[in-house]
DOPAKE-619662 format. One record per residue (C-alpha): z, x, y; residue in one letter. Coordinates in steps of 0.2 Angstrom, whole numbers, plus 2048, in hexadecimal, padded with zeros to 3 digits. Each point is the difference from the previous one (the first is absolute). Last residue first. Layout:
SITE_Z_X_Y_aa
SITE_Z_X_Y_A;
...
//
This chain:
SITE_Z_X_Y_aa
SITE_B27_08D_E46_I;
SITE_80E_803_7F3_L;
SITE_7F5_803_7F1_P;
SITE_803_7F5_7EF_Y;
SITE_800_807_7F1_E;
SITE_800_7F7_7EE_R;
SITE_805_804_7ED_E;
SITE_809_810_802_L;
SITE_806_804_7F1_R;
SITE_812_803_7FA_Y;
SITE_80C_80B_7F4_W;
SITE_811_7FA_7F8_S;
SITE_80A_80C_7F5_G;
SITE_7FD_808_7F4_A;
SITE_804_7F2_7F2_E;
SITE_7F3_7F6_80A_S;
SITE_7FE_7F6_80E_Q;
SITE_7F1_7FB_80C_W;
SITE_800_7FC_810_S;
SITE_7F2_7F8_80C_S;
SITE_7FE_806_810_Y;
SITE_7F9_7F6_80F_L;
SITE_7FC_80F_811_G;
SITE_803_805_80E_F;
SITE_7F1_808_80D_S;
SITE_802_80E_80F_T;
SITE_810_808_7FF_V;
SITE_800_80F_80A_R;
SITE_80E_80B_7FD_F;
SITE_80D_809_809_P;
SITE_808_812_7F8_T;
SITE_80C_7FC_7F5_S;
SITE_815_7FD_805_R;
SITE_80C_805_7F1_L;
SITE_811_804_809_L;
SITE_808_7F6_7F3_N;
SITE_7F8_80B_7F1_N;
SITE_811_80B_7FB_E;
SITE_80B_7F3_804_Q;
SITE_7F8_7F1_7F7_I;
SITE_800_80B_7F1_W;
SITE_815_805_802_A;
SITE_802_7ED_801_A;
SITE_7F6_7FD_7F3_V;
SITE_808_80E_7F5_D;
SITE_812_7FA_804_A;
SITE_7F9_7ED_7FE_P;
SITE_801_805_7EB_N;
SITE_7EF_7F6_7FE_P;
SITE_7FF_7F0_7F6_R;
SITE_7ED_800_7FA_R;
SITE_7F7_805_80F_L;
SITE_7EF_7FE_806_Y;
SITE_7F6_80E_80C_A;
SITE_7F7_802_80F_L;
SITE_7FD_7F0_808_T;
SITE_7F9_7FE_80C_V;
SITE_80A_7F8_811_H;
SITE_7FD_7F1_80B_P;
SITE_80F_7F6_7FF_K;
SITE_7FC_7EB_803_Y;
SITE_80F_7F7_800_T;
SITE_804_7F6_7F0_R;
SITE_7FD_7EE_7FD_I;
SITE_7EB_800_7FD_E;
SITE_7F9_7EE_803_P;
SITE_7FB_7F9_7EE_K;
SITE_7EB_7FF_7FE_L;
SITE_7F7_7F3_804_G;
SITE_7F0_809_805_A;
SITE_806_7FE_813_R;
SITE_80E_809_7FB_R;
SITE_7F9_80D_7FA_A;
SITE_7F5_801_810_G;
SITE_80F_7FF_80B_I;
SITE_80A_80E_7F6_E;
SITE_7EF_80B_802_C;
SITE_7FE_7FF_813_G;
SITE_815_802_800_R;
SITE_7FC_810_7F8_A;
SITE_7F2_804_80D_L;
SITE_80B_7FC_80D_H;
SITE_80B_809_7F9_K;
SITE_7F5_810_7FE_L;
SITE_7FA_7FD_813_G;
SITE_811_7FF_808_E;
SITE_805_813_7F7_N;
SITE_811_807_7FD_E;
SITE_7FE_810_7F7_A;
SITE_7FD_7FE_7EE_V;
SITE_80F_806_7F2_G;
SITE_7FD_809_7F1_A;
SITE_80A_7FB_7F2_W;
SITE_80B_7FD_7F0_V;
SITE_801_7F4_7F3_A;
SITE_80D_7F6_7F7_H;
SITE_811_803_806_I;
SITE_80C_7F4_7F4_E;
SITE_80C_80E_7FC_A;
SITE_806_803_813_G;
SITE_7F4_7F3_80A_E;
SITE_7EE_7FA_801_G;
SITE_7F0_807_807_F;
SITE_801_811_808_A;
SITE_7FA_80C_80E_G;
SITE_7F6_80B_806_A;
SITE_7FB_806_815_G;
SITE_7EF_7FA_808_Q;
SITE_7EF_7FF_7F9_L;
SITE_7F3_7FF_811_Q;
SITE_7F2_7F2_803_L;
SITE_7F2_7FD_80B_E;
SITE_7FA_7F0_7FD_L;
SITE_7EE_7F9_801_P;
SITE_7FC_7ED_807_G;
SITE_808_7F2_800_G;
SITE_7F8_7F9_7F0_G;
SITE_803_7F3_7F4_L;
SITE_7F2_7F2_7FC_T;
SITE_7FC_806_7F1_T;
SITE_814_801_7FA_F;
SITE_7FD_7ED_7FE_E;
SITE_7F0_800_7F5_A;
SITE_808_80D_7F6_D;
SITE_80F_7F5_7FE_L;
SITE_7F6_7F0_7FC_D;
SITE_7F5_80A_7F3_A;
SITE_812_807_7F8_A;
SITE_808_7EE_7FF_V;
SITE_7EE_7FC_7F6_N;
SITE_803_80D_7F6_E;
SITE_813_7FB_7FB_A;
SITE_80F_809_806_V;
SITE_80E_80E_7FC_E;
SITE_807_80A_80E_G;
SITE_7FD_7FE_813_V;
SITE_808_811_806_F;
SITE_7F9_800_812_K;
SITE_7FC_810_80B_L;
SITE_807_80C_7F4_T;
SITE_7FD_814_807_I;
SITE_7F7_809_7F3_H;
SITE_802_80D_7F4_L;
SITE_7FC_7FC_7EF_A;
SITE_7F0_80D_7FF_E;
SITE_80B_80E_803_Q;
SITE_80A_7FD_7F0_P;
SITE_811_7F8_801_R;
SITE_810_807_7FD_W;
SITE_80B_7FA_7F1_R;
SITE_811_807_805_A;
SITE_80D_806_7F3_G;
SITE_807_80C_80A_P;
SITE_7FC_802_810_L;
SITE_7FA_811_806_R;
SITE_7ED_7FE_804_D;
SITE_7F4_7F6_806_Q;
SITE_7FF_807_814_R;
SITE_7F2_80A_7FB_A;
SITE_7F7_7F0_7FC_L;
SITE_801_7F7_811_L;
SITE_7F9_80E_808_E;
SITE_7F1_7FF_7F4_Q;
SITE_7FF_7ED_804_A;
SITE_7FF_806_813_I;
SITE_7F3_80A_7FD_D;
SITE_7F6_7F2_7F4_E;
SITE_802_7F1_80A_P;
SITE_80C_7F3_7FC_V;
SITE_7F8_7F0_7FC_S;
SITE_804_7F2_80A_I;
SITE_806_7EF_7F4_A;
SITE_800_7EF_7FB_T;
SITE_806_7F9_7F1_F;
SITE_7FB_7F9_7F0_L;
SITE_805_7FD_7ED_R;
SITE_7EF_7F7_7F8_I;
SITE_800_7ED_7F4_M;
//
């Protein structure tokens, strides 16, 4: 079994801008630069043969390069159940199309459909029972975030590995957007 997801990595200069915002939120477990990405499809635990089927499906996706921009900040969860803070991604039809393609490919490989609405973002920190006022203050300080636009020419299939220090990711396969 292998835990997988598809994502777009965040360019180094944009990641540096995000790292500079990782402060003033008590108890936050900030994500390191190498973990900053825009998830397209969380796959979860699958057998190796399903991973091969996913790879075959994702190889067929394309649509051309994308021009993305990070915009805004927010959190997932409410009150004491807030569990993450994130940087948003500006509306982009090409990105939505690519995420839908990943979802369709996963279904063709035999996976169950995703029931949550796709919300493109970059997770900056995970939280455990934070003070909601602290989270609200952090969002207010960072809500005007707007990165320079960046060009995306590929996306990746990543494996996720758990350790005591948190999860880390490994690029298993890269797919060009041509």
